N, CA, C and O atoms as a printed pandas DataFrame, in Angstrom:
     atom_number atom_name residue_name chain_id  residue_number  x_coord  y_coord  z_coord
0              1         N          MET        A               1   38.032   19.784    8.020
1              2        CA          MET        A               1   39.216   20.148    7.284
2              3         C          MET        A               1   39.343   21.672    7.298
3              4         O          MET        A               1   38.398   22.381    6.952
4              5         N          ARG        A               2   40.493   22.162    7.692
5              6        CA          ARG        A               2   40.730   23.597    7.750
6              7         C          ARG        A               2   41.250   24.094    6.422
7              8         O          ARG        A               2   42.053   23.438    5.759
8              9         N          LYS        A               3   40.777   25.257    6.053
9             10        CA          LYS        A               3   41.253   25.880    4.832
10            11         C          LYS        A               3   42.514   26.670    5.146
11            12         O          LYS        A               3   42.532   27.496    6.059
12            13         N          LYS        A               4   43.566   26.411    4.382
13            14        CA          LYS        A               4   44.829   27.089    4.612
14            15         C          LYS        A               4   44.778   28.488    3.995
15            16         O          LYS        A               4   44.487   28.636    2.808
16            17         N          ILE        A               5   45.059   29.500    4.794
17            18        CA          ILE        A               5   45.088   30.873    4.325
18            19         C          ILE        A               5   46.512   31.197    3.878
19            20         O          ILE        A               5   47.469   31.034    4.635
20            21         N          MET        A               6   46.628   31.653    2.654
21            22        CA          MET        A               6   47.934   32.005    2.120
22            23         C          MET        A               6   48.188   33.489    2.352
23            24         O          MET        A               6   47.313   34.326    2.130
24            25         N          ALA        A               7   49.389   33.796    2.798
25            26        CA          ALA        A               7   49.753   35.188    2.997
26            27         C          ALA        A               7   50.041   35.842    1.647
27            28         O          ALA        A               7   50.542   35.200    0.724
28            29         N          LYS        A               8   49.719   37.108    1.553
29            30        CA          LYS        A               8   50.037   37.848    0.335
30            31         C          LYS        A               8   51.525   38.123    0.292
31            32         O          LYS        A               8   52.156   38.428    1.304
32            33         N          THR        A               9   52.062   38.007   -0.898
33            34        CA          THR        A               9   53.463   38.356   -1.079
34            35         C          THR        A               9   53.566   39.862   -1.300
35            36         O          THR        A               9   52.572   40.528   -1.588
36            37         N          ALA        A              10   54.770   40.383   -1.164
37            38        CA          ALA        A              10   54.988   41.809   -1.419
38            39         C          ALA        A              10   54.644   42.130   -2.875
39            40         O          ALA        A              10   54.119   43.202   -3.176
40            41         N          ARG        A              11   54.942   41.204   -3.761
41            42        CA          ARG        A              11   54.623   41.416   -5.186
42            43         C          ARG        A              11   53.101   41.470   -5.388
43            44         O          ARG        A              11   52.615   42.288   -6.169
44            45         N          MET        A              12   52.353   40.618   -4.701
45            46        CA          MET        A              12   50.892   40.669   -4.808
46            47         C          MET        A              12   50.371   42.025   -4.366
47            48         O          MET        A              12   49.499   42.604   -5.014
48            49         N          GLU        A              13   50.903   42.525   -3.269
49            50        CA          GLU        A              13   50.458   43.819   -2.762
50            51         C          GLU        A              13   50.756   44.931   -3.757
51            52         O          GLU        A              13   49.936   45.830   -3.946
52            53         N          LYS        A              14   51.929   44.879   -4.400
53            54        CA          LYS        A              14   52.275   45.889   -5.406
54            55         C          LYS        A              14   51.345   45.784   -6.612
55            56         O          LYS        A              14   50.867   46.796   -7.124
56            57         N          LEU        A              15   51.091   44.560   -7.063
57            58        CA          LEU        A              15   50.199   44.369   -8.206
58            59         C          LEU        A              15   48.791   44.851   -7.889
59            60         O          LEU        A              15   48.148   45.488   -8.724
60            61         N          GLU        A              16   48.312   44.553   -6.692
61            62        CA          GLU        A              16   46.978   45.010   -6.293
62            63         C          GLU        A              16   46.906   46.534   -6.225
63            64         O          GLU        A              16   45.888   47.125   -6.582
64            65         N          ALA        A              17   47.981   47.166   -5.769
65            66        CA          ALA        A              17   48.009   48.633   -5.722
66            67         C          ALA        A              17   47.960   49.209   -7.143
67            68         O          ALA        A              17   47.262   50.191   -7.394
68            69         N          LEU        A              18   48.688   48.607   -8.048
69            70        CA          LEU        A              18   48.663   49.061   -9.437
70            71         C          LEU        A              18   47.298   48.804  -10.074
71            72         O          LEU        A              18   46.816   49.615  -10.865
72            73         N          LEU        A              19   46.682   47.687   -9.731
73            74        CA          LEU        A              19   45.353   47.376  -10.260
74            75         C          LEU        A              19   44.286   48.327   -9.712
75            76         O          LEU        A              19   43.278   48.579  -10.372
76            77         N          ALA        A              20   44.507   48.845   -8.522
77            78        CA          ALA        A              20   43.565   49.828   -7.976
78            79         C          ALA        A              20   43.568   51.093   -8.835
79            80         O          ALA        A              20   42.556   51.786   -8.942
80            81         N          ILE        A              21   44.706   51.380   -9.439
81            82        CA          ILE        A              21   44.831   52.545  -10.321
82            83         C          ILE        A              21   44.276   52.224  -11.710
83            84         O          ILE        A              21   43.580   53.040  -12.314
84            85         N          ASP        A              22   44.590   51.034  -12.203
85            86        CA          ASP        A              22   44.175   50.628  -13.553
86            87         C          ASP        A              22   43.622   49.204  -13.520
87            88         O          ASP        A              22   44.330   48.262  -13.876
88            89         N          PRO        A              23   42.362   49.035  -13.096
89            90        CA          PRO        A              23   41.796   47.695  -12.921
90            91         C          PRO        A              23   41.599   46.921  -14.225
91            92         O          PRO        A              23   41.355   45.715  -14.192
92            93         N          ASP        A              24   41.701   47.591  -15.362
93            94        CA          ASP        A              24   41.500   46.911  -16.641
94            95         C          ASP        A              24   42.798   46.455  -17.299
95            96         O          ASP        A              24   42.771   45.945  -18.418
96            97         N          ASP        A              25   43.922   46.629  -16.631
97            98        CA          ASP        A              25   45.210   46.245  -17.207
98            99         C          ASP        A              25   45.337   44.715  -17.223
99           100         O          ASP        A              25   45.497   44.080  -16.181
100          101         N          VAL        A              26   45.264   44.153  -18.404
101          102        CA          VAL        A              26   45.270   42.693  -18.577
102          103         C          VAL        A              26   46.554   42.072  -18.048
103          104         O          VAL        A              26   46.511   41.045  -17.371
104          105         N          LEU        A              27   47.687   42.677  -18.346
105          106        CA          LEU        A              27   48.958   42.091  -17.905
106          107         C          LEU        A              27   49.126   42.149  -16.394
107          108         O          LEU        A              27   49.700   41.235  -15.801
108          109         N          LEU        A              28   48.637   43.202  -15.767
109          110        CA          LEU        A              28   48.686   43.259  -14.301
110          111         C          LEU        A              28   47.799   42.177  -13.696
111          112         O          LEU        A              28   48.184   41.519  -12.729
112          113         N          ARG        A              29   46.623   41.996  -14.264
113          114        CA          ARG        A              29   45.704   40.965  -13.754
114          115         C          ARG        A              29   46.304   39.576  -13.941
115          116         O          ARG        A              29   46.214   38.728  -13.054
116          117         N          TYR        A              30   46.910   39.352  -15.090
117          118        CA          TYR        A              30   47.550   38.064  -15.364
118          119         C          TYR        A              30   48.730   37.851  -14.398
119          120         O          TYR        A              30   48.912   36.756  -13.866
120          121         N          SER        A              31   49.508   38.884  -14.184
121          122        CA          SER        A              31   50.651   38.786  -13.265
122          123         C          SER        A              31   50.210   38.452  -11.850
123          124         O          SER        A              31   50.863   37.667  -11.162
124          125         N          LEU        A              32   49.104   39.044  -11.412
125          126        CA          LEU        A              32   48.588   38.749  -10.072
126          127         C          LEU        A              32   48.161   37.282   -9.982
127          128         O          LEU        A              32   48.458   36.605   -8.998
128          129         N          ALA        A              33   47.474   36.801  -10.997
129          130        CA          ALA        A              33   47.058   35.397  -11.003
130          131         C          ALA        A              33   48.273   34.480  -10.975
131          132         O          ALA        A              33   48.287   33.483  -10.253
132          133         N          MET        A              34   49.288   34.815  -11.757
133          134        CA          MET        A              34   50.507   33.998  -11.785
134          135         C          MET        A              34   51.230   34.038  -10.436
135          136         O          MET        A              34   51.828   33.046  -10.019
136          137         N          GLU        A              35   51.175   35.164   -9.772
137          138        CA          GLU        A              35   51.794   35.273   -8.447
138          139         C          GLU        A              35   51.086   34.363   -7.452
139          140         O          GLU        A              35   51.735   33.738   -6.613
140          141         N          HIS        A              36   49.761   34.284   -7.537
141          142        CA          HIS        A              36   49.014   33.357   -6.678
142          143         C          HIS        A              36   49.443   31.910   -6.964
143          144         O          HIS        A              36   49.646   31.120   -6.042
144          145         N          ALA        A              37   49.576   31.578   -8.245
145          146        CA          ALA        A              37   49.996   30.221   -8.615
146          147         C          ALA        A              37   51.403   29.941   -8.100
147          148         O          ALA        A              37   51.670   28.857   -7.581
148          149         N          SER        A              38   52.298   30.903   -8.240
149          150        CA          SER        A              38   53.681   30.728   -7.768
150          151         C          SER        A              38   53.748   30.551   -6.259
151          152         O          SER        A              38   54.628   29.865   -5.739
152          153         N          ALA        A              39   52.807   31.178   -5.566
153          154        CA          ALA        A              39   52.769   31.073   -4.106
154          155         C          ALA        A              39   52.097   29.782   -3.647
155          156         O          ALA        A              39   52.025   29.505   -2.450
156          157         N          GLY        A              40   51.603   28.992   -4.606
157          158        CA          GLY        A              40   50.979   27.720   -4.252
158          159         C          GLY        A              40   49.492   27.834   -3.957
159          160         O          GLY        A              40   48.893   26.892   -3.438
160          161         N          ASN        A              41   48.891   28.967   -4.276
161          162        CA          ASN        A              41   47.468   29.160   -4.020
162          163         C          ASN        A              41   46.708   29.034   -5.344
163          164         O          ASN        A              41   46.290   30.028   -5.938
164          165         N          ASP        A              42   46.546   27.803   -5.778
165          166        CA          ASP        A              42   45.910   27.543   -7.062
166          167         C          ASP        A              42   44.451   27.994   -7.097
167          168         O          ASP        A              42   43.969   28.424   -8.145
168          169         N          ALA        A              43   43.748   27.906   -5.985
169          170        CA          ALA        A              43   42.348   28.338   -5.963
170          171         C          ALA        A              43   42.250   29.836   -6.240
171          172         O          ALA        A              43   41.402   30.262   -7.025
172          173         N          ALA        A              44   43.095   30.633   -5.614
173          174        CA          ALA        A              44   43.090   32.079   -5.863
174          175         C          ALA        A              44   43.550   32.374   -7.283
175          176         O          ALA        A              44   43.043   33.291   -7.930
176          177         N          ALA        A              45   44.508   31.599   -7.765
177          178        CA          ALA        A              45   44.982   31.784   -9.140
178          179         C          ALA        A              45   43.847   31.537  -10.123
179          180         O          ALA        A              45   43.631   32.337  -11.034
180          181         N          VAL        A              46   43.123   30.443   -9.949
181          182        CA          VAL        A              46   42.011   30.116  -10.844
182          183         C          VAL        A              46   40.970   31.222  -10.825
183          184         O          VAL        A              46   40.479   31.633  -11.876
184          185         N          GLN        A              47   40.630   31.707   -9.633
185          186        CA          GLN        A              47   39.644   32.782   -9.550
186          187         C          GLN        A              47   40.143   34.025  -10.274
187          188         O          GLN        A              47   39.372   34.688  -10.969
188          189         N          SER        A              48   41.405   34.342  -10.121
189          190        CA          SER        A              48   41.974   35.509  -10.802
190          191         C          SER        A              48   41.979   35.324  -12.315
191          192         O          SER        A              48   41.668   36.254  -13.059
192          193         N          PHE        A              49   42.333   34.116  -12.774
193          194        CA          PHE        A              49   42.300   33.847  -14.216
194          195         C          PHE        A              49   40.872   33.945  -14.746
195          196         O          PHE        A              49   40.650   34.490  -15.827
196          197         N          ARG        A              50   39.912   33.427  -14.003
197          198        CA          ARG        A              50   38.502   33.509  -14.429
198          199         C          ARG        A              50   38.039   34.956  -14.496
199          200         O          ARG        A              50   37.374   35.356  -15.451
200          201         N          ASP        A              51   38.389   35.740  -13.481
201          202        CA          ASP        A              51   38.012   37.152  -13.477
202          203         C          ASP        A              51   38.612   37.864  -14.689
203          204         O          ASP        A              51   37.941   38.654  -15.353
204          205         N          LEU        A              52   39.862   37.581  -14.962
205          206        CA          LEU        A              52   40.533   38.186  -16.107
206          207         C          LEU        A              52   39.821   37.824  -17.406
207          208         O          LEU        A              52   39.514   38.699  -18.216
208          209         N          ASN        A              53   39.563   36.547  -17.599
209          210        CA          ASN        A              53   38.963   36.097  -18.855
210          211         C          ASN        A              53   37.517   36.548  -19.013
211          212         O          ASN        A              53   37.046   36.713  -20.138
212          213         N          SER        A              54   36.810   36.750  -17.915
213          214        CA          SER        A              54   35.436   37.245  -18.049
214          215         C          SER        A              54   35.438   38.723  -18.439
215          216         O          SER        A              54   34.512   39.192  -19.100
216          217         N          ALA        A              55   36.464   39.448  -18.035
217          218        CA          ALA        A              55   36.552   40.873  -18.372
218          219         C          ALA        A              55   37.149   41.090  -19.759
219          220         O          ALA        A              55   36.681   41.933  -20.524
220          221         N          SER        A              56   38.184   40.322  -20.070
221          222        CA          SER        A              56   38.892   40.495  -21.335
222          223         C          SER        A              56   39.672   39.216  -21.610
223          224         O          SER        A              56   40.776   39.045  -21.092
224          225         N          PRO        A              57   39.118   38.319  -22.415
225          226        CA          PRO        A              57   39.780   37.026  -22.652
226          227         C          PRO        A              57   41.248   37.185  -23.056
227          228         O          PRO        A              57   41.590   37.923  -23.980
228          229         N          TYR        A              58   42.099   36.462  -22.323
229          230        CA          TYR        A              58   43.543   36.501  -22.534
230          231         C          TYR        A              58   44.004   35.057  -22.659
231          232         O          TYR        A              58   43.978   34.308  -21.682
232          233         N          VAL        A              59   44.420   34.667  -23.840
233          234        CA          VAL        A              59   44.676   33.261  -24.155
234          235         C          VAL        A              59   45.582   32.563  -23.135
235          236         O          VAL        A              59   45.224   31.474  -22.687
236          237         N          PRO        A              60   46.729   33.119  -22.740
237          238        CA          PRO        A              60   47.577   32.400  -21.776
238          239         C          PRO        A              60   46.889   32.108  -20.446
239          240         O          PRO        A              60   47.239   31.145  -19.763
240          241         N          ALA        A              61   45.920   32.927  -20.080
241          242        CA          ALA        A              61   45.220   32.710  -18.808
242          243         C          ALA        A              61   44.402   31.424  -18.826
243          244         O          ALA        A              61   44.257   30.774  -17.791
244          245         N          TYR        A              62   43.871   31.051  -19.975
245          246        CA          TYR        A              62   43.127   29.792  -20.071
246          247         C          TYR        A              62   44.057   28.606  -19.819
247          248         O          TYR        A              62   43.702   27.668  -19.106
248          249         N          HIS        A              63   45.231   28.659  -20.402
249          250        CA          HIS        A              63   46.192   27.569  -20.227
250          251         C          HIS        A              63   46.626   27.446  -18.766
251          252         O          HIS        A              63   46.636   26.354  -18.197
252          253         N          MET        A              64   46.980   28.578  -18.176
253          254        CA          MET        A              64   47.441   28.562  -16.784
254          255         C          MET        A              64   46.316   28.147  -15.846
255          256         O          MET        A              64   46.558   27.440  -14.868
256          257         N          ALA        A              65   45.089   28.577  -16.130
257          258        CA          ALA        A              65   43.951   28.164  -15.307
258          259         C          ALA        A              65   43.727   26.669  -15.439
259          260         O          ALA        A              65   43.428   25.999  -14.450
260          261         N          GLY        A              66   43.867   26.138  -16.648
261          262        CA          GLY        A              66   43.742   24.694  -16.855
262          263         C          GLY        A              66   44.768   23.921  -16.052
263          264         O          GLY        A              66   44.450   22.887  -15.465
264          265         N          GLN        A              67   45.998   24.417  -16.022
265          266        CA          GLN        A              67   47.039   23.763  -15.221
266          267         C          GLN        A              67   46.705   23.807  -13.734
267          268         O          GLN        A              67   46.832   22.802  -13.035
268          269         N          ALA        A              68   46.274   24.978  -13.250
269          270        CA          ALA        A              68   45.951   25.120  -11.823
270          271         C          ALA        A              68   44.759   24.241  -11.443
271          272         O          ALA        A              68   44.771   23.610  -10.387
272          273         N          LEU        A              69   43.745   24.195  -12.280
273          274        CA          LEU        A              69   42.596   23.327  -12.006
274          275         C          LEU        A              69   43.007   21.859  -11.978
275          276         O          LEU        A              69   42.498   21.083  -11.169
276          277         N          THR        A              70   43.914   21.485  -12.847
277          278        CA          THR        A              70   44.419   20.109  -12.853
278          279         C          THR        A              70   45.131   19.808  -11.539
279          280         O          THR        A              70   44.929   18.747  -10.948
280          281         N          ARG        A              71   45.963   20.742  -11.082
281          282        CA          ARG        A              71   46.656   20.538   -9.797
282          283         C          ARG        A              71   45.674   20.427   -8.641
283          284         O          ARG        A              71   45.943   19.735   -7.659
284          285         N          LEU        A              72   44.532   21.110   -8.754
285          286        CA          LEU        A              72   43.501   21.043   -7.715
286          287         C          LEU        A              72   42.650   19.782   -7.814
287          288         O          LEU        A              72   41.796   19.530   -6.963
288          289         N          GLY        A              73   42.889   18.986   -8.866
289          290        CA          GLY        A              73   42.118   17.763   -9.048
290          291         C          GLY        A              73   40.762   18.001   -9.693
291          292         O          GLY        A              73   39.912   17.111   -9.687
292          293         N          GLN        A              74   40.550   19.166  -10.239
293          294        CA          GLN        A              74   39.285   19.523  -10.871
294          295         C          GLN        A              74   39.421   19.351  -12.394
295          296         O          GLN        A              74   39.399   20.317  -13.157
296          297         N          VAL        A              75   39.560   18.107  -12.792
297          298        CA          VAL        A              75   39.893   17.784  -14.177
298          299         C          VAL        A              75   38.777   18.171  -15.145
299          300         O          VAL        A              75   39.059   18.678  -16.231
300          301         N          ASP        A              76   37.526   17.946  -14.778
301          302        CA          ASP        A              76   36.432   18.320  -15.677
302          303         C          ASP        A              76   36.419   19.826  -15.934
303          304         O          ASP        A              76   36.223   20.272  -17.064
304          305         N          GLU        A              77   36.631   20.597  -14.876
305          306        CA          GLU        A              77   36.685   22.053  -15.028
306          307         C          GLU        A              77   37.905   22.470  -15.834
307          308         O          GLU        A              77   37.841   23.407  -16.630
308          309         N          ALA        A              78   39.022   21.767  -15.625
309          310        CA          ALA        A              78   40.238   22.059  -16.390
310          311         C          ALA        A              78   39.993   21.821  -17.878
311          312         O          ALA        A              78   40.396   22.626  -18.717
312          313         N          CYS        A              79   39.336   20.720  -18.193
313          314        CA          CYS        A              79   39.038   20.409  -19.596
314          315         C          CYS        A              79   38.139   21.473  -20.211
315          316         O          CYS        A              79   38.359   21.897  -21.346
316          317         N          ALA        A              80   37.136   21.902  -19.471
317          318        CA          ALA        A              80   36.229   22.941  -19.970
318          319         C          ALA        A              80   36.979   24.254  -20.192
319          320         O          ALA        A              80   36.767   24.931  -21.199
320          321         N          MET        A              81   37.841   24.606  -19.266
321          322        CA          MET        A              81   38.628   25.832  -19.380
322          323         C          MET        A              81   39.535   25.756  -20.608
323          324         O          MET        A              81   39.645   26.715  -21.372
324          325         N          LEU        A              82   40.171   24.621  -20.781
325          326        CA          LEU        A              82   41.071   24.455  -21.927
326          327         C          LEU        A              82   40.306   24.495  -23.250
327          328         O          LEU        A              82   40.786   25.069  -24.227
328          329         N          ARG        A              83   39.136   23.895  -23.284
329          330        CA          ARG        A              83   38.329   23.948  -24.514
330          331         C          ARG        A              83   37.953   25.393  -24.851
331          332         O          ARG        A              83   37.993   25.799  -26.012
332          333         N          ASP        A              84   37.590   26.158  -23.829
333          334        CA          ASP        A              84   37.294   27.581  -24.054
334          335         C          ASP        A              84   38.538   28.309  -24.567
335          336         O          ASP        A              84   38.459   29.126  -25.484
336          337         N          GLY        A              85   39.674   28.004  -23.966
337          338        CA          GLY        A              85   40.926   28.630  -24.388
338          339         C          GLY        A              85   41.319   28.247  -25.803
339          340         O          GLY        A              85   41.832   29.078  -26.552
340          341         N          ILE        A              86   41.084   27.012  -26.168
341          342        CA          ILE        A              86   41.373   26.554  -27.532
342          343         C          ILE        A              86   40.512   27.324  -28.532
343          344         O          ILE        A              86   40.991   27.732  -29.590
344          345         N          ARG        A              87   39.254   27.517  -28.192
345          346        CA          ARG        A              87   38.357   28.290  -29.061
346          347         C          ARG        A              87   38.870   29.710  -29.239
347          348         O          ARG        A              87   38.927   30.215  -30.360
348          349         N          VAL        A              88   39.247   30.364  -28.128
349          350        CA          VAL        A              88   39.732   31.744  -28.187
350          351         C          VAL        A              88   41.059   31.805  -28.937
351          352         O          VAL        A              88   41.284   32.732  -29.715
352          353         N          ALA        A              89   41.938   30.832  -28.716
353          354        CA          ALA        A              89   43.226   30.805  -29.420
354          355         C          ALA        A              89   43.018   30.671  -30.924
355          356         O          ALA        A              89   43.724   31.309  -31.705
356          357         N          LYS        A              90   42.064   29.857  -31.332
357          358        CA          LYS        A              90   41.757   29.722  -32.762
358          359         C          LYS        A              90   41.230   31.038  -33.317
359          360         O          LYS        A              90   41.612   31.459  -34.409
360          361         N          GLU        A              91   40.346   31.688  -32.554
361          362        CA          GLU        A              91   39.762   32.957  -32.996
362          363         C          GLU        A              91   40.820   34.045  -33.152
363          364         O          GLU        A              91   40.722   34.889  -34.042
364          365         N          THR        A              92   41.832   34.021  -32.285
365          366        CA          THR        A              92   42.858   35.063  -32.296
366          367         C          THR        A              92   44.096   34.667  -33.091
367          368         O          THR        A              92   44.993   35.485  -33.295
368          369         N          GLY        A              93   44.145   33.420  -33.540
369          370        CA          GLY        A              93   45.290   32.959  -34.320
370          371         C          GLY        A              93   46.534   32.673  -33.495
371          372         O          GLY        A              93   47.644   32.686  -34.027
372          373         N          ASP        A              94   46.367   32.417  -32.208
373          374        CA          ASP        A              94   47.503   32.122  -31.322
374          375         C          ASP        A              94   47.826   30.629  -31.407
375          376         O          ASP        A              94   47.387   29.839  -30.572
376          377         N          THR        A              95   48.592   30.261  -32.417
377          378        CA          THR        A              95   48.870   28.843  -32.665
378          379         C          THR        A              95   49.767   28.220  -31.599
379          380         O          THR        A              95   49.646   27.028  -31.314
380          381         N          HIS        A              96   50.656   29.001  -31.014
381          382        CA          HIS        A              96   51.531   28.454  -29.969
382          383         C          HIS        A              96   50.714   28.025  -28.756
383          384         O          HIS        A              96   50.824   26.891  -28.290
384          385         N          ALA        A              97   49.893   28.943  -28.250
385          386        CA          ALA        A              97   49.052   28.615  -27.095
386          387         C          ALA        A              97   48.063   27.517  -27.446
387          388         O          ALA        A              97   47.765   26.657  -26.618
388          389         N          LEU        A              98   47.557   27.544  -28.665
389          390        CA          LEU        A              98   46.626   26.509  -29.121
390          391         C          LEU        A              98   47.253   25.128  -28.980
391          392         O          LEU        A              98   46.637   24.213  -28.434
392          393         N          GLY        A              99   48.467   24.982  -29.470
393          394        CA          GLY        A              99   49.151   23.695  -29.385
394          395         C          GLY        A              99   49.401   23.252  -27.950
395          396         O          GLY        A              99   49.239   22.076  -27.622
396          397         N          GLU        A             100   49.797   24.192  -27.094
397          398        CA          GLU        A             100   50.048   23.850  -25.692
398          399         C          GLU        A             100   48.769   23.405  -24.992
399          400         O          GLU        A             100   48.774   22.431  -24.239
400          401         N          MET        A             101   47.679   24.118  -25.240
401          402        CA          MET        A             101   46.417   23.757  -24.591
402          403         C          MET        A             101   45.880   22.437  -25.131
403          404         O          MET        A             101   45.341   21.632  -24.371
404          405         N          GLU        A             102   46.019   22.207  -26.425
405          406        CA          GLU        A             102   45.585   20.923  -26.976
406          407         C          GLU        A             102   46.398   19.778  -26.379
407          408         O          GLU        A             102   45.853   18.711  -26.095
408          409         N          GLY        A             103   47.691   19.995  -26.190
409          410        CA          GLY        A             103   48.539   18.969  -25.578
410          411         C          GLY        A             103   48.137   18.679  -24.145
411          412         O          GLY        A             103   48.042   17.517  -23.748
412          413         N          LEU        A             104   47.899   19.724  -23.365
413          414        CA          LEU        A             104   47.480   19.529  -21.987
414          415         C          LEU        A             104   46.120   18.839  -21.929
415          416         O          LEU        A             104   45.918   17.916  -21.139
416          417         N          LEU        A             105   45.202   19.285  -22.758
417          418        CA          LEU        A             105   43.875   18.690  -22.768
418          419         C          LEU        A             105   43.946   17.205  -23.088
419          420         O          LEU        A             105   43.283   16.395  -22.439
420          421         N          SER        A             106   44.738   16.847  -24.076
421          422        CA          SER        A             106   44.827   15.419  -24.437
422          423         C          SER        A             106   45.491   14.599  -23.332
423          424         O          SER        A             106   45.244   13.398  -23.221
424          425         N          SER        A             107   46.319   15.229  -22.527
425          426        CA          SER        A             107   46.993   14.483  -21.460
426          427         C          SER        A             107   46.111   14.264  -20.226
427          428         O          SER        A             107   46.404   13.395  -19.405
428          429         N          ILE        A             108   45.030   15.049  -20.091
429          430        CA          ILE        A             108   44.190   14.914  -18.884
430          431         C          ILE        A             108   42.813   14.344  -19.177
431          432         O          ILE        A             108   42.100   13.963  -18.249
432          433         N          GLU        A             109   42.418   14.276  -20.447
433          434        CA          GLU        A             109   41.090   13.730  -20.786
434          435         C          GLU        A             109   41.045   12.239  -20.548
435          436         O          GLU        A             109   40.013   11.608  -20.776
């Protein structure tokens, strides 16, 4: 089975250039991950979301990573990601994201 290589979009290249200047910018990192997801490269999106959350947990990234993992058929990993996101959402008081992640988790468990 051949692995399909996804081409970088112009937006990805711009985001990467901005990240080279400010690698700790959470919104730039999240935007890059979302761009990978929009381009249909869920594996790269998941890796980007994981990198983001290991550096600076960002609640929406857990939800989006859970969705991408689900699309990849990695349901156990998606559930684990969502549980981590639910914990962080509770800690930060993000009730909107909490509800969305709980809904997704209940739909895939």
